[in-house]
VONU-842539 format. One record per residue: residue number from 1; residue in three letters; x, y, z of N, C-alpha, C in turn. Coordinates in steps of 0.02 Angstrom, whole numbers. Example, Ala and Ser with C-alpha at 12.3 -4.5 7.8 and 13.67 -1.06 7.14 Angstrom:
1, ALA, 660, -284, 390, 615, -225, 390, 660, -165, 390
2, SER, 642, -112, 354, 684, -53, 357, 645, 2, 394
***
This chain:
1, MET, 1379, 139, 777, 1321, 178, 757, 1280, 143, 702
2, ALA, 1313, 107, 659, 1277, 74, 605, 1227, 23, 631
3, LYS, 1244, -11, 685, 1197, -60, 714, 1136, -26, 741
4, GLU, 1145, 32, 773, 1088, 69, 801, 1041, 92, 745
5, GLU, 1070, 117, 691, 1029, 140, 635, 990, 83, 604
6, LYS, 1022, 25, 597, 989, -33, 568, 932, -55, 613
7, LYS, 942, -53, 678, 890, -73, 725, 829, -27, 719
8, GLU, 841, 38, 712, 786, 85, 705, 746, 72, 641
9, VAL, 779, 55, 587, 745, 40, 524, 702, -22, 532
10, GLU, 727, -74, 565, 689, -135, 575, 628, -124, 618
11, GLU, 632, -80, 667, 576, -67, 712, 520, -29, 677
12, THR, 536, 7, 624, 485, 48, 591, 454, 14, 531
13, LYS, 464, -51, 523, 434, -87, 467, 358, -85, 473
14, VAL, 326, -74, 417, 253, -68, 415, 226, -129, 379
15, GLU, 173, -158, 406, 141, -215, 373, 106, -190, 310
16, THR, 113, -228, 257, 83, -208, 193, 39, -264, 166
17, LYS, -4, -245, 120, -45, -292, 83, -39, -275, 9
18, LYS, -43, -326, -33, -39, -315, -105, -110, -309, -133
19, ILE, -120, -256, -173, -185, -245, -205, -176, -232, -280
20, ARG, -230, -243, -317, -232, -228, -389, -288, -177, -398
21, PHE, -272, -121, -429, -321, -68, -439, -371, -86, -494
22, THR, -436, -76, -480, -488, -88, -528, -518, -22, -553
23, LEU, -507, 31, -515, -525, 99, -534, -465, 144, -522
24, SER, -461, 199, -556, -405, 245, -548, -408, 280, -479
25, PRO, -354, 275, -440, -352, 306, -374, -325, 378, -375
26, CYS, -312, 405, -434, -279, 470, -439, -317, 527, -405
27, GLY, -379, 535, -421, -417, 591, -394, -439, 581, -322
28, THR, -463, 522, -307, -491, 508, -240, -438, 501, -187
29, PHE, -385, 463, -201, -335, 448, -150, -269, 483, -162
30, LYS, -264, 521, -216, -202, 557, -232, -142, 509, -239
31, LEU, -155, 452, -271, -102, 402, -281, -86, 398, -356
32, PRO, -22, 390, -372, -1, 391, -442, -2, 322, -477
33, TYR, -56, 285, -469, -59, 218, -499, -114, 215, -551
34, ASN, -109, 166, -595, -158, 156, -649, -199, 93, -636
35, VAL, -255, 88, -670, -297, 29, -667, -256, -31, -689
36, GLY, -259, -85, -650, -223, -146, -666, -156, -153, -631
37, GLN, -130, -99, -605, -66, -103, -570, -74, -138, -503
38, GLU, -23, -179, -486, -21, -212, -421, 33, -180, -380
39, VAL, 15, -160, -318, 62, -125, -275, 54, -150, -203
40, ASP, 107, -142, -164, 104, -154, -92, 93, -88, -57
41, LEU, 41, -85, -17, 25, -24, 21, 17, -43, 95
42, PRO, 25, 7, 140, 13, -7, 211, -57, -37, 221
43, THR, -61, -83, 267, -123, -121, 278, -185, -77, 285
44, ASN, -181, -25, 326, -241, 17, 337, -263, 52, 273
45, GLN, -215, 75, 232, -231, 109, 170, -259, 59, 119
46, ALA, -228, 1, 114, -252, -51, 68, -323, -72, 86
47, ASP, -337, -81, 150, -404, -101, 172, -456, -49, 151
48, GLU, -440, 15, 160, -488, 68, 143, -501, 70, 68
49, ILE, -449, 63, 28, -456, 65, -45, -498, 7, -69
50, VAL, -487, -53, -42, -527, -111, -62, -599, -104, -38
51, GLU, -608, -78, 22, -675, -68, 50, -716, -20, 6
52, ARG, -682, 29, -23, -716, 78, -65, -720, 55, -138
53, LYS, -701, -8, -151, -708, -40, -217, -663, -11, -271
54, TYR, -606, 17, -252, -558, 42, -301, -505, -10, -318
55, ALA, -503, -64, -280, -453, -116, -290, -477, -182, -261
56, GLU, -437, -234, -275, -450, -300, -246, -384, -327, -219
57, PHE, -388, -370, -169, -328, -399, -140, -298, -450, -188
58, VAL, -232, -455, -189, -195, -503, -230, -163, -552, -184
59, LYS, -168, -616, -199, -138, -667, -156, -69, -685, -180
***
């Protein structure tokens, strides 16, 4: 059973991108981060936040 559970976890991996917040996302996105924090978020969420100028991508 342990192998089956491990396989399920591997299949549900989500691609992420690292971003740095330039504006507080607390009110708009309901996220508990502060300006300047770098976090990994799911790609679609990170893209939207950067598009709306609340963050920038980190390499």
